[in-house]
C-alpha positions in Angstrom: -90.9 6.3 -142.9 -94.7 6.4 -143.2 -96.7 9.4 -142.3 -96.8 9.2 -138.5 -100.4 10.3 -138.1 -101.2 6.7 -139.1 -98.9 5.2 -136.4 -98.6 5.3 -132.7 -96.1 7.9 -131.5 -94.6 5.3 -129.3 -93.3 3.6 -132.4 -91.6 6.7 -133.9 -88.0 7.7 -133.2 -88.1 11.5 -132.9 -86.0 14.0 -130.8 -87.2 15.2 -127.5 -87.3 18.8 -128.8 -88.2 20.2 -132.2 -87.6 23.8 -133.2 -89.0 26.7 -135.2 -86.9 29.5 -136.5 -88.6 32.9 -136.5 -88.0 36.7 -136.9 -89.2 39.0 -134.1 -89.8 42.0 -136.4 -92.6 40.1 -138.1 -95.9 40.4 -136.2 -97.0 37.0 -137.5 -93.9 35.4 -136.2 -94.4 37.1 -132.8 -97.7 35.3 -132.5 -95.9 32.0 -131.9 -95.1 33.4 -128.4 -97.7 36.0 -127.9 -100.8 33.9 -128.8 -99.0 30.5 -128.9 -100.1 30.2 -132.6 -98.5 28.1 -135.3 -99.5 28.2 -139.0 -100.1 25.2 -141.1 -98.8 26.5 -144.4 -99.9 25.6 -147.9 -97.1 23.8 -149.9 -97.2 26.5 -152.5 -95.7 29.0 -150.0 -92.6 26.9 -149.6 -89.2 28.0 -150.9 -88.6 24.6 -152.6 -90.8 24.6 -155.8 -90.9 20.8 -155.8 -92.0 20.5 -152.2 -95.1 18.2 -152.1 -95.2 18.3 -155.9 -93.4 15.1 -157.0 -95.4 13.8 -160.0 -97.4 10.7 -160.1 -95.7 8.6 -162.8 -98.6 7.5 -165.0 -96.1 7.3 -167.9 -94.3 4.3 -166.3 -97.4 2.1 -166.1 -97.5 -1.1 -168.1 -100.7 -2.2 -169.8 -101.2 -4.7 -166.9 -100.7 -1.9 -164.4 -103.4 0.2 -166.1 -105.8 -2.7 -166.1 -105.2 -3.4 -162.4 -105.7 0.3 -161.7 -109.2 0.3 -163.2 -110.0 -3.1 -161.7 -109.3 -1.7 -158.2 -111.2 1.5 -159.1 -114.2 -0.7 -160.1 -114.0 -2.6 -156.8 -114.1 0.7 -154.8 -116.8 2.3 -156.8 -119.0 -0.8 -157.4 -118.6 -3.2 -154.5 -121.8 -5.0 -155.3 -120.5 -6.1 -158.7 -119.3 -9.6 -159.6 -115.7 -10.3 -160.5 -116.7 -10.6 -164.2 -118.3 -7.2 -164.1 -115.1 -5.7 -162.6 -113.0 -7.3 -165.3 -115.2 -5.9 -168.0 -115.1 -2.4 -166.4 -111.2 -2.6 -166.3 -111.0 -3.8 -169.9 -113.3 -1.1 -171.2 -111.6 1.7 -169.4 -108.1 0.5 -170.2 -108.9 0.8 -173.9 -110.2 4.4 -173.6 -107.9 5.6 -170.8 -106.2 9.0 -171.2 -103.2 7.7 -169.3 -101.1 7.6 -172.5 -102.0 11.2 -173.4 -99.3 13.4 -171.8 -101.2 16.7 -172.0 -104.2 15.3 -170.3 -102.0 13.6 -167.6 -100.2 17.0 -167.1 -103.5 18.8 -166.6 -104.6 16.2 -164.2 -101.4 16.5 -162.2 -101.7 20.3 -161.9 -105.3 20.0 -160.8 -104.3 17.5 -158.2 -101.5 19.8 -156.9 -103.9 22.8 -156.7 -106.5 20.8 -154.8 -103.9 19.4 -152.4 -102.5 22.9 -151.8 -105.9 24.2 -150.9 -106.8 21.3 -148.5 -103.4 20.7 -146.9 -101.5 22.5 -144.1 -97.9 21.7 -143.2 -95.9 22.9 -140.2 -92.1 22.6 -140.8 -89.8 22.2 -137.8 -86.3 21.0 -137.3 -84.4 18.8 -134.8 -81.4 21.2 -134.6 -81.4 24.8 -133.1 -77.7 25.4 -134.1 -77.9 25.4 -137.9 -76.0 28.4 -139.3 -77.9 28.5 -142.6 -81.3 28.3 -140.8 -80.4 31.2 -138.6 -79.4 33.2 -141.6 -82.3 32.3 -143.9 -85.2 31.9 -141.4 -84.2 34.0 -138.3 -83.3 37.3 -140.0 -79.5 36.7 -140.1 -79.3 36.0 -136.4 -81.5 38.9 -135.3 -84.4 36.5 -134.8 -85.2 33.7 -132.4 -85.9 30.0 -132.2 -88.7 28.3 -130.2 -88.2 24.8 -128.8 -91.2 22.5 -128.4 -91.8 19.3 -126.6 -92.1 17.0 -129.6 -94.3 14.4 -128.0 -96.8 16.9 -126.6 -96.8 18.9 -129.9 -97.1 16.0 -132.3 -99.8 14.3 -130.1 -101.8 17.6 -130.0 -101.5 18.2 -133.8 -102.2 14.6 -134.7 -98.8 13.2 -135.6 -95.5 14.1 -137.0 -92.6 12.6 -138.9 -89.1 13.1 -140.1 -88.3 14.3 -143.6 -86.2 11.8 -145.6 -83.7 13.4 -148.1 -83.0 11.7 -151.4 -80.7 12.4 -154.3 -83.3 11.8 -157.0 -87.0 12.5 -157.2 -88.8 9.4 -155.8 -90.9 7.4 -158.3 -94.6 7.6 -157.2 -97.0 5.3 -158.9 -100.8 5.6 -159.1 -102.9 3.2 -157.1 -102.9 0.3 -156.6 -99.1 0.1 -157.0 -98.8 2.9 -154.4 -101.9 3.5 -152.2 -102.9 7.0 -151.0 -100.9 6.8 -147.8 -97.8 5.7 -149.7 -98.2 8.5 -152.3 -98.6 11.1 -149.6 -95.7 9.8 -147.6 -93.4 10.1 -150.7 -94.8 13.6 -151.4 -94.8 15.1 -148.0 -91.9 13.4 -146.1 -89.3 13.3 -148.9 -87.2 16.2 -150.2 -84.2 16.5 -152.4 -80.8 16.3 -150.7 -80.0 20.0 -151.3 -82.4 20.7 -148.4 -80.9 18.3 -146.0 -79.3 21.1 -144.0 -82.8 21.8 -142.6 -82.9 18.5 -140.7 -86.7 18.8 -141.0 -89.6 17.3 -139.1 -93.2 17.9 -140.2 -96.7 17.7 -139.0 -99.7 18.0 -141.3 -103.4 18.5 -141.4 -105.9 17.9 -144.2 -109.4 19.3 -144.5 -112.4 18.0 -146.6 -112.9 21.7 -147.7 -110.3 24.3 -148.7 -108.5 25.5 -145.5 -109.0 29.1 -144.5 -106.3 31.0 -142.6 -108.3 30.4 -139.5 -108.3 26.7 -140.2 -104.6 26.7 -140.7 -103.9 28.6 -137.4 -103.5 26.3 -134.3 -103.2 27.5 -130.7 -100.8 25.2 -128.9 -101.1 24.2 -125.3 -98.6 26.0 -123.1 -97.0 22.8 -121.9 -95.8 22.2 -125.5 -93.3 25.0 -125.1 -89.8 24.2 -123.7 -87.5 27.0 -124.6 -86.7 30.2 -126.5 -83.3 30.9 -128.0 -82.3 34.5 -128.7 -80.3 35.2 -131.8 -76.7 36.4 -131.5 -77.5 39.7 -133.2 -81.0 40.3 -131.8 -81.4 44.0 -130.8 -81.7 44.7 -127.1 -85.2 46.1 -127.3 -86.4 42.9 -129.0 -84.9 40.8 -126.3 -86.6 43.0 -123.6 -90.0 42.5 -125.4 -89.6 38.7 -125.4 -88.5 38.6 -121.7 -91.5 40.7 -120.8 -93.7 38.0 -122.3 -92.3 35.2 -120.3 -94.7 35.6 -117.4 -95.3 33.4 -114.5 -97.6 31.3 -116.7 -94.6 30.5 -118.9 -92.0 30.2 -116.1 -91.1 26.7 -117.2 -89.8 28.1 -120.6 -86.0 28.4 -120.6 -84.6 31.4 -122.3 -81.1 30.8 -123.9 -78.7 32.8 -126.1 -77.2 31.7 -129.4 -73.6 32.9 -130.0 -71.5 32.7 -133.2 -68.1 31.3 -132.2 -65.6 30.3 -134.9 -68.4 30.1 -137.6 -70.5 27.8 -135.4 -73.6 28.4 -133.3 -73.2 27.8 -129.6 -76.2 27.9 -127.3 -76.0 28.6 -123.6 
């Protein structure tokens, strides 16, 4: 699946509702209800150390691939040049390219990862509010809550969204022109190893020309994007009361539900 911000939402198959697991004893998590804020996190903050960090496989390029890379680079940088000049550029740079020097390539990869981490924000969601491991890991062992969002309204407001694809092996990502920028970012952002498939994740992203500040990463959602709030099975009564007090007439359309653990499964009613 390609990054959906480049496609019409009408062409994407996504669930009616997407969910975010949260802990009520964390003030930052409370803001998802109190101020309707979501945070577009840097990939470096994710639990998965490989998330958005699959390497670009320069080492797999043939001599012809390297030549084509520099030929395309020349066309982009010097559009006024003749084909003969582009060929000379590609030949010259192919001969002195650092692509065959692993240490230089590794340094380049790390710089690319750092730059992307500073400029990119990702909001992780899921299609399933009844995931036992998600309640345990991301909602304070059932003492937290889950917020349900209208996926169409939310993704349209945030500029797109897409489903994460789970793979058994790290995908091979080639430099351009074998994989263009969108293809590289699709493989980086919307693919994870199968060990994380329990999350059933959907994502939306934003990218800034300058490093993103915390203010840049914080987005206030429209109230109509909210559909429901699910209370954890073990949430303390005083936390429940605080949440119910926040569901004012302005949010009367938001349904409050309760998650229950029955026979090692999550049942929501």
